[in-house]
C-alpha positions in Angstrom: -38.1 -1.1 18.7 -38.1 1.6 20.2 -37.1 4.9 18.3 -33.8 6.4 19.0 -33.7 10.4 19.9 -30.7 12.0 18.7 -29.9 15.4 20.6 -30.7 18.3 18.2 -28.1 20.4 19.9 -25.9 21.8 17.1 -22.3 23.0 18.7 -19.8 25.2 16.8 -17.4 23.0 17.3 -19.6 20.8 14.6 -20.2 23.4 12.8 -15.9 24.7 12.5 -15.3 20.3 12.1 -17.1 20.1 8.3 -16.1 23.4 7.7 -12.1 21.9 7.8 -12.6 18.8 6.8 -14.1 20.4 3.1 -11.5 23.1 3.5 -8.4 19.9 4.0 -10.5 18.2 1.3 -10.6 20.7 -1.3 -6.3 21.8 -0.7 -5.2 18.7 -3.2 -8.3 19.3 -5.7 -7.0 23.1 -5.9 -4.1 22.1 -7.9 -6.8 20.7 -10.8 -9.3 23.3 -10.6 -9.7 26.8 -11.8 -7.7 29.9 -10.1 -11.7 31.1 -10.1 -13.5 28.0 -8.4 -10.8 28.2 -5.9 -11.2 31.8 -5.0 -14.9 31.3 -4.7 -14.8 27.8 -2.5 -12.0 30.2 -0.2 -14.2 33.0 -0.1 -17.3 30.5 1.1 -15.8 28.5 3.9 -14.1 32.4 5.1 -17.4 33.5 5.7 -18.7 30.1 7.4 -15.6 30.5 9.6 -16.4 34.3 10.3 -20.0 33.3 11.1 -19.2 31.3 13.8 -17.4 34.2 15.6 -20.3 36.8 14.4 -23.5 35.3 13.5 -25.0 38.3 12.0 -22.7 37.3 9.3 -24.5 34.2 8.5 -26.2 34.6 5.0 -29.8 34.2 4.9 -31.8 32.2 2.7 -33.3 34.9 0.3 -29.6 35.7 -0.1 -28.3 32.0 -0.7 -30.0 32.0 -4.3 -28.2 34.6 -5.9 -24.9 33.0 -4.6 -25.9 29.9 -5.8 -27.0 31.1 -9.0 -23.2 32.9 -9.4 -21.3 29.5 -8.2 -22.7 27.8 -10.8 -21.8 30.5 -13.6 -18.3 31.0 -12.2 -18.1 27.0 -12.8 -19.6 27.7 -16.2 -17.7 30.6 -17.4 -14.3 28.4 -16.0 -15.2 25.6 -18.4 -17.8 26.5 -20.6 -19.7 23.4 -19.1 -21.0 22.1 -16.0 -19.7 18.2 -17.1 -16.6 16.9 -17.5 -14.1 15.8 -15.2 -13.0 19.5 -13.9 -15.8 20.7 -14.1 -18.0 18.2 -12.6 -15.7 18.3 -9.5 -15.5 22.1 -9.4 -19.5 22.1 -9.4 -19.2 19.8 -6.5 -17.0 21.5 -4.5 -19.2 25.1 -5.0 -22.1 23.3 -3.8 -21.0 21.9 -1.3 -19.3 24.6 0.2 -22.8 26.8 -0.9 -24.4 24.0 1.7 -21.9 25.1 4.3 -23.5 28.6 4.3 -26.7 26.9 4.5 -26.1 25.3 8.3 -29.1 25.7 10.5 -29.3 22.6 12.5 -27.8 19.0 13.0 -29.2 17.4 9.9 -27.8 19.9 7.7 -24.2 18.9 9.0 -25.4 15.1 9.0 -26.2 15.4 4.9 -22.5 17.5 4.8 -20.3 14.8 6.1 -22.5 11.9 3.9 -21.9 14.2 1.0 -18.3 15.0 2.0 -17.3 11.4 0.5 -18.5 12.1 -2.7 -16.0 15.0 -2.9 -13.2 12.7 -1.2 -13.7 10.3 -4.2 -13.6 13.1 -6.9 -9.7 13.3 -6.3 -9.1 9.9 -7.9 -10.0 11.4 -11.1 -7.1 13.4 -11.3 -4.2 11.9 -8.9 -3.9 7.8 -7.6 -0.9 8.4 -5.9 -0.8 6.6 -2.0 0.2 9.7 -0.8 -2.7 11.0 -1.4 -4.5 8.3 -0.5 -3.2 8.3 2.7 -4.4 11.9 3.4 -7.9 11.1 2.2 -8.0 8.2 4.2 -7.4 10.0 7.5 -10.2 12.6 6.3 -12.3 9.8 5.9 -11.6 8.8 9.5 -12.6 12.2 10.6 -15.7 12.8 9.0 -16.5 9.2 10.7 -15.4 10.5 13.5 -18.0 13.7 13.1 -20.9 11.4 12.0 -20.6 9.6 15.3 -20.9 12.9 17.2 -23.1 14.2 15.5 -25.3 10.2 15.9 -24.6 10.7 19.9 -27.4 10.4 22.2 -26.0 13.6 24.5 -25.0 17.0 23.3 -21.7 16.3 23.1 -19.5 13.1 23.0 -15.8 13.5 24.2 -13.2 13.8 21.0 -11.2 10.6 21.9 -14.8 8.3 22.2 -16.0 9.5 18.5 -12.2 9.2 16.7 -12.2 5.6 18.8 -15.8 4.5 17.1 -14.6 6.1 13.8 -11.0 4.2 13.7 -13.4 0.9 14.9 -15.8 1.1 11.8 -13.1 2.2 9.4 -11.3 -1.1 10.7 -14.4 -3.5 10.4 -15.3 -2.0 6.7 -11.5 -3.0 5.5 -12.2 -6.7 4.8 -15.3 -6.5 2.5 -13.1 -3.4 0.8 -10.2 -6.3 -0.1 -12.9 -8.8 -1.1 -14.8 -6.5 -3.3 -11.2 -5.4 -4.8 -10.2 -8.5 -5.2 -13.4 -10.0 -6.7 -15.2 -7.2 -8.5 -14.6 -7.7 -12.4 -12.3 -5.7 -13.7 -13.2 -3.0 -16.5 -11.1 -2.2 -19.5 -10.0 0.8 -18.1 -10.4 2.5 -14.6 -12.9 4.4 -14.0 -10.8 7.7 -13.6 -9.6 7.6 -17.3 -13.2 7.5 -18.6 -14.3 10.6 -20.5 -11.5 13.0 -19.3 -12.3 16.1 -20.7 -8.6 17.7 -20.5 -5.2 16.7 -20.1 -3.1 18.7 -17.5 0.4 19.2 -18.7 2.5 16.3 -19.2 6.7 16.6 -18.3 8.3 14.5 -21.4 9.8 13.6 -24.8 8.1 15.3 -27.6 8.2 14.5 -31.9 10.3 17.7 -31.9 13.4 18.5 -31.1 15.1 22.2 -30.7 18.0 23.5 -29.1 17.1 23.4 -25.1 13.8 21.0 -25.6 16.1 18.0 -24.1 17.8 20.3 -21.6 14.4 21.4 -20.0 13.8 18.2 -18.8 17.0 17.5 -17.3 16.3 19.5 -14.7 13.0 17.5 -13.9 13.6 14.3 -11.0 10.4 12.8 -12.2 10.2 9.1 -13.2 9.7 9.0 -16.8 9.4 4.8 -16.3 10.4 2.0 -14.4 11.7 -1.4 -15.6 11.7 -4.7 -14.5 14.5 -7.3 -16.1 14.3 -10.8 -16.4 17.9 -10.9 -15.6 20.8 -9.1 -14.2 20.2 -5.8 -16.4 22.8 -4.7 -19.5 25.6 -2.4 -18.6 25.0 1.3 -18.3 26.6 1.9 -21.5 24.0 -0.2 -23.6 20.5 1.5 -21.5 19.4 3.3 -24.5 15.5 3.9 -24.0 14.4 4.3 -27.7 11.7 7.0 -28.3 10.3 9.0 -31.4 12.6 8.7 -33.7 13.0 12.4 -35.8 14.2 12.6 -40.2 13.0 15.9 -41.5 15.4 19.3 -40.7 13.8 22.6 -41.2 17.1 24.1 -40.7 16.1 25.0 -36.6 14.7 21.7 -35.5 14.0 18.2 -36.1 10.4 16.2 -36.8 9.1 13.1 -37.5 8.4 11.6 -41.5 4.6 10.7 -41.3 5.0 9.1 -44.2 6.7 6.2 -42.9 4.4 6.1 -39.5 2.4 3.1 -41.2 5.0 1.1 -42.6 6.4 -2.2 -40.2 10.1 -3.2 -39.1 11.7 -6.3 -41.2 13.6 -8.4 -39.5 16.9 -7.8 -38.0 20.0 -9.6 -39.9 21.5 -10.2 -36.5 20.1 -9.9 -32.9 22.2 -11.3 -30.5 21.8 -10.0 -26.7 18.2 -11.2 -26.0 16.7 -9.6 -22.8 13.1 -9.5 -21.9 12.0 -6.9 -19.2 8.7 -5.4 -18.2 8.1 -1.4 -18.3 5.6 0.5 -15.8 5.5 4.1 -17.8 4.4 7.1 -16.7 1.5 9.1 -18.8 3.1 11.0 -21.9 0.5 12.2 -24.1 2.1 10.7 -26.3 1.5 7.6 -29.0 5.1 5.8 -28.6 6.4 3.3 -26.2 10.3 3.5 -24.9 11.7 0.3 -25.6 15.3 -0.7 -25.0 17.7 -0.4 -28.2 16.7 -2.4 -30.1 13.2 -4.1 -29.7 12.5 -7.3 -31.3 9.4 -8.4 -29.7 6.3 -6.3 -28.7 3.1 -6.1 -27.1 0.2 -7.2 -29.2 -1.6 -3.8 -28.8 1.6 -1.8 -30.7 3.1 -2.1 -33.9 7.1 -1.9 -34.8 7.8 0.9 -37.5 10.6 0.7 -40.2 12.4 2.6 -37.8 12.2 0.6 -34.5 9.2 3.1 -32.5 7.2 1.4 -30.9 3.6 2.7 -31.1 -0.1 2.6 -30.1 -3.1 4.0 -31.7 -4.3 6.2 -28.6 -2.0 8.8 -26.9 -1.0 7.3 -23.5 -2.9 9.6 -20.9 -2.8 6.8 -17.9 0.1 4.8 -16.7 0.8 2.2 -18.9 2.3 -1.5 -18.3 3.9 -3.7 -21.2 6.4 -6.5 -21.6 8.9 -6.1 -24.7 12.3 -8.1 -25.5 15.2 -6.2 -27.2 18.3 -7.0 -28.6 21.1 -5.1 -27.0 23.6 -6.1 -29.9 22.1 -6.7 -33.4 22.5 -5.5 -37.2 19.9 -4.1 -38.8 18.8 -5.5 -42.9 19.0 -3.5 -46.1 18.0 0.4 -46.4 14.7 1.5 -48.2 15.3 3.7 -51.1 12.5 6.0 -49.8 14.1 5.9 -46.1 17.7 6.2 -48.1 16.9 9.7 -49.6 14.7 10.5 -46.5 18.3 10.1 -44.1 20.1 12.4 -47.0 17.9 15.4 -47.2 19.4 19.0 -45.9 18.1 21.6 -44.3 17.7 24.9 -46.6 20.5 26.5 -44.2 23.7 24.8 -45.1 26.3 26.7 -45.0 30.0 27.1 -47.0 32.4 26.4 -43.7 29.7 23.4 -43.1 30.2 21.9 -46.2 34.4 23.1 -46.2 34.6 21.1 -42.4 32.8 17.9 -44.3 34.9 18.4 -47.6 38.1 17.9 -45.3 37.0 14.4 -43.8 36.1 13.3 -47.3 38.7 14.8 -49.4 40.7 11.4 -49.7 37.7 9.5 -50.8 37.4 7.7 -47.2 34.9 5.2 -46.6 31.7 6.4 -44.8 32.7 4.7 -41.8 35.9 6.5 -41.7 33.9 10.1 -42.3 31.8 8.6 -39.2 34.9 8.7 -36.8 36.4 11.5 -38.3 33.4 13.5 -37.0 33.2 12.2 -33.6 36.7 13.4 -33.3 35.9 16.8 -34.4 34.1 17.2 -31.6 37.2 15.3 -29.2 39.3 17.4 -30.4 38.7 21.2 -30.7 36.8 23.0 -27.6 33.1 21.8 -27.6 31.7 22.2 -24.0 28.8 20.1 -22.5 26.4 22.4 -20.6 23.0 22.6 -19.1 23.0 26.5 -20.0 24.3 27.4 -23.4 24.2 30.4 -25.2 21.2 31.2 -27.1 21.4 30.7 -30.9 19.8 32.5 -34.1 18.6 31.7 -37.0 21.1 29.2 -38.3 21.5 27.4 -35.0 24.0 24.6 -36.5 25.9 26.7 -37.9 26.7 29.2 -34.7 27.0 26.0 -32.8 29.6 24.1 -34.7 31.9 27.3 -35.3 30.7 29.9 -32.6 29.6 28.9 -29.2 30.5 25.4 -29.1 28.6 25.2 -26.0 25.5 22.9 -26.1 23.2 19.9 -24.6 22.7 16.8 -26.4 20.4 18.0 -28.9 23.2 20.4 -30.2 25.7 17.7 -30.5 23.0 15.2 -32.1 21.9 17.7 -34.4 25.1 19.4 -35.8 26.5 15.8 -36.1 23.7 14.7 -38.5 23.5 17.1 -40.6 27.6 16.9 -41.0 27.0 13.2 -41.6 24.2 14.5 -44.2 26.3 16.8 -46.1 28.4 13.7 -46.4 25.8 11.7 -48.3 25.6 9.3 -45.5 21.8 8.7 -44.4 21.1 9.7 -40.5 18.3 10.4 -38.6 18.0 11.6 -34.8 16.6 9.3 -32.1 15.1 10.8 -29.0 15.0 8.9 -25.7 16.6 8.0 -22.3 20.1 7.4 -21.3 21.0 5.4 -18.3 18.6 4.7 -15.1 19.4 4.1 -11.7 18.9 0.8 -9.7 16.2 0.4 -6.7 17.5 -2.6 -5.1 14.2 -2.0 -2.4 12.4 -2.9 -5.9 14.5 -4.8 -7.8 14.0 -2.4 -10.7 15.5 0.6 -12.7 14.2 3.9 -12.4 14.7 6.3 -16.2 14.1 9.8 -14.7 12.9 12.7 -17.1 16.6 14.3 -16.1 17.8 10.8 -18.3 16.6 12.6 -21.4 18.3 12.2 -24.0 19.2 12.3 -27.9 21.7 10.4 -30.1 22.0 9.8 -34.0 21.9 6.6 -36.1 24.1 6.6 -39.2 23.4 4.1 -42.3 26.9 2.1 -42.8 27.6 -0.6 -45.6 27.6 -4.0 -43.5 26.6 -2.2 -40.5 22.9 -1.5 -41.2 22.3 1.4 -38.9 24.9 2.4 -36.4 24.6 4.0 -33.0 26.7 7.3 -32.7 26.2 9.6 -29.6 28.4 12.3 -30.2 28.3 13.5 -26.6 30.4 10.8 -25.3 32.8 11.8 -27.3 33.5 15.4 -25.8 36.3 15.1 -23.0 35.6 14.7 -19.4 37.0 17.9 -18.8 34.6 20.1 -20.6 31.6 18.8 -19.1 30.3 21.4 -16.9 28.8 20.1 -13.7 26.6 24.1 -13.2 24.6 24.9 -10.3 21.5 23.3 -11.9 23.3 19.9 -12.2 24.3 20.1 -9.2 21.2 20.6 -7.5 20.0 17.6 -9.2 22.3 15.1 -6.9 22.4 11.9 -7.5 19.5 12.2 -10.2 21.9 14.1 -12.6 22.9 12.6 -16.2 25.4 10.1 -16.4 27.4 12.5 -18.7 28.0 14.4 -15.9 29.4 12.1 -13.5 28.5 11.5 -9.9 29.8 13.4 -6.9 30.5 11.9 -3.3 27.2 12.6 -1.5 27.4 14.0 2.1 25.1 12.1 4.8 22.2 14.6 4.8 22.1 13.9 0.9 22.4 10.5 1.2 19.6 9.8 3.4 17.7 11.7 1.3 18.2 9.9 -1.6 17.4 6.4 0.3 14.6 8.2 1.7 13.3 9.2 -2.5 13.6 5.3 -3.3 12.0 4.2 -0.6 8.9 6.7 -1.4 9.3 5.3 -5.0 9.3 1.5 -4.1 5.9 2.3 -2.1 4.9 3.9 -5.3 5.8 1.4 -7.8 4.4 -1.2 -5.8 0.8 0.8 -5.3 1.2 0.9 -9.3 2.0 -2.6 -10.0 -0.6 -4.2 -7.0 -3.3 -1.7 -7.2 -3.9 0.8 -9.6 -2.5 -1.8 -12.2 -4.8 -4.7 -10.9 -6.4 -6.1 -14.2 -8.2 -9.1 -15.1 -5.3 -11.2 -15.7 -3.9 -10.7 -12.3 -7.4 -11.0 -11.1 -7.3 -14.4 -13.1 -3.6 -15.2 -11.7 -5.0 -15.0 -8.2 -8.0 -16.6 -8.8 -6.0 -19.6 -10.0 -3.7 -19.2 -6.7 -6.6 -20.1 -4.2 -7.8 -22.8 -6.8 -10.6 -20.6 -8.2 -9.3 -19.8 -11.6 -12.5 -22.0 -13.3 -14.8 -19.0 -12.3 -16.5 -16.8 -15.0 -16.9 -13.5 -15.1 -20.8 -14.4 -14.1 -19.0 -16.6 -10.8 -16.4 -14.0 -9.9 -19.8 -11.8 -9.1 -21.6 -15.0 -7.4 -18.5 -15.4 -5.0 -18.0 -11.7 -4.5 -21.6 -11.3 -3.2 -21.5 -14.3 -1.1 -18.2 -13.1 0.6 -19.5 -9.8 0.9 -22.7 -11.4 2.9 -20.7 -13.5 5.0 -18.1 -10.6 6.3 -21.4 -8.4 6.8 -23.1 -10.3 8.1 -20.2 -11.0 10.9 -19.4 -7.5 11.4 -23.0 -7.1 12.2 -22.6 -10.0 15.1 -19.5 -8.4 16.0 -21.0 -5.2 16.3 -24.4 -6.3 17.8 -22.7 -8.3 20.9 -22.1 -5.2 22.6 -19.7 -4.5 25.4 -19.1 -7.4 28.9 -21.7 -6.3 31.0 -20.4 -4.8 34.3 -20.6 -7.7 36.9 -22.0 -4.9 39.5 -24.8 -4.5 37.3 -25.4 -8.4 36.5 -25.7 -8.8 40.7 -28.1 -6.0 41.2 -30.2 -6.9 38.1 -30.2 -11.0 39.9 -31.0 -9.2 43.1 -33.9 -7.2 41.7 -35.1 -10.5 40.5 -35.4 -12.0 43.3 -37.9 -9.6 45.0 -40.1 -9.2 41.5 -41.0 -12.9 42.0 -42.7 -12.2 45.5 -44.2 -8.8 43.6 -41.6 -6.7 44.7 -40.7 -5.5 41.6 -38.1 -2.3 40.9 -40.0 1.0 39.1 -38.4 2.1 35.9 -35.6 4.9 37.0 -35.6 3.5 40.8 -32.2 4.5 42.3 -31.1 1.2 44.5 -31.5 3.5 47.4 -34.8 4.5 47.0 -35.6 1.1 45.9 -34.6 -0.4 49.3 -36.6 2.0 51.4 -39.9 0.9 49.3 -39.4 -3.3 50.3 -38.7 -2.3 53.4 -41.6 -0.1 54.1 -43.6 -2.6 52.6 -41.7 -5.9 54.3 -39.9 -4.8 57.4 -39.0 -8.7 57.5 -36.6 -8.5 54.7 -34.4 -5.4 55.8 -31.7 -7.9 57.2 -31.3 -9.4 53.8 -31.5 -6.6 51.9 -30.2 -3.6 53.4 -26.6 -5.6 54.0 -26.7 -6.2 49.7 -28.0 -2.4 49.0 -25.1 -0.6 51.3 -22.0 -2.8 49.8 -23.5 -2.4 46.2 -23.7 1.4 46.4 -20.3 1.4 48.0 -18.8 -0.5 45.3 -21.0 1.2 42.5 -20.7 4.9 43.4 -17.8 4.7 46.0 -14.0 4.3 46.0 -14.6 0.4 47.3 -12.4 -2.4 46.4 -14.0 -4.2 43.6 -11.3 -6.7 43.7 -12.6 -7.3 47.6 -15.4 -6.2 47.4 -17.3 -8.5 44.3 -16.8 -11.9 45.9 -18.5 -10.5 49.1 -21.2 -8.8 47.5 -21.8 -12.6 45.6 -21.8 -14.1 49.3 -24.4 -11.3 50.5 -27.1 -12.2 47.7 -27.0 -15.7 48.4 -28.9 -14.9 51.7 -31.5 -13.0 49.9 -34.4 -15.9 50.1 -37.1 -13.4 49.9 -40.2 -15.8 50.8 -44.2 -15.0 50.0 -46.1 -14.2 53.0 
């Protein structure tokens, strides 16, 4: 087979193209890497672009060595290592831009175009959103177009032709990629979760409650989790999503009780309103799973604690999908003595006026349930305001909130109510979680956002068990303040602030957000969370559920071989030949049979003259065919009319040996 010779002329546009591609590929990666690394990468890219305009700026080979050392030291100083997710990606990006400065010929650009794929793949260690995937696929097609241009047999190739070739190659690869995705044996965890060296800041609840800790979350419209119910969901007033349970109050904030973390919940005295659902929870970097109050059946890898937290052993650094059954109407069992003591513990800064307030509720030996009602009535009757922007509190936030500022968010009310009930000797605890959720009709699920974060109280009452108390619901609606922050949240504002009619533009924007969220949820469920169980279900659906892991590997190899073979055959078939070329080849073949072979690179006019010189008797057959062929091939003659005429003239070419 003849060796293919490629043009080694390197156009400035090709260097500019690979430089631009590297810059565009680095943009989404920059948010995850150290600023000093991004500055180094930006400086190298700027130098490469400047060298296209002023070639004297191109670094010499002796200068590249200290630049390489500086780049490696820059990464090392940023991460104290060159291994790990961020450090490895930073080193890869640094080395690629240094290679960019080293470009001398097409070979260097080809190598960069190949290594470019590794830079694209490194993005998935940080983000797997469908938006990023679409962006990276566009860059991949552009990279393939550049490689098609680099391998062109001429010094330049039309841009549209290179893009068309890249698009065709990309489309031909899709069947193989889909087959490998479906058949490749699934790992227990995705590759991007292996060996994570650091966690980026994660928005969400913590196991510490202080003034302002929940209100900070309300300004975030990011999804916390999504819920698919087995049947119509409960009413909104029952949608309390349980997270961490807090017992210990130190005077300013609440924290968990570690000693009870390993205790297992006992059976409920009553459980009604059972409902099953599936949750896809965003990474929280915590160990609890959110569940509808009150969970009764939990995933096998989790445990249900004595205070009905659903805990797992490892922190949730990736999206988690799990299934739970909850009871929306329930009554808990007897109270453990240790839990009773923990639920009555008082902070060190209880003031006389706090005790006097509680004494006014218990003066007539009221039952605990009546004390609870009086406490809630107090928040309703007195001029308390529910606001996202409460005034700052000092060293005794509970006392100042109750008797001075009287303006706060859910954490202020939950903390104050819990302390007051403990003063009344009623066991209480604070629960953090979320309240409500927004239905997404496009995906048939409920979106619970960070802006739905909430805190409430549970009090233990004889004959009832733990009763949920939400003091914010007791605040009169006219004292709920919708500040500019709440107005900015629009349809994602917390339930307690109510909803206002959106204008046409806001409604359209909200619908688009729901569409984007439905796409994100579908991507998460069907691509990122495609597990071995999903793979088995799909194989069973097409009658291959009996295949073992080794059987899947064999099936994958067979399918990949078939698809690759069909692709090669498709590419090898070539384009349909030009009918003019077919007729001319037949003409030349007839003359070759009598010894008049056409020479390589000999045009039709020269070939006709040589034939006429050697065989003047054939001029009457050859000249009419060639004259019409030349007009059709190189002129503007009508091919639709000329092709049939050319075939007739070919029939008259019947040379005989002499």
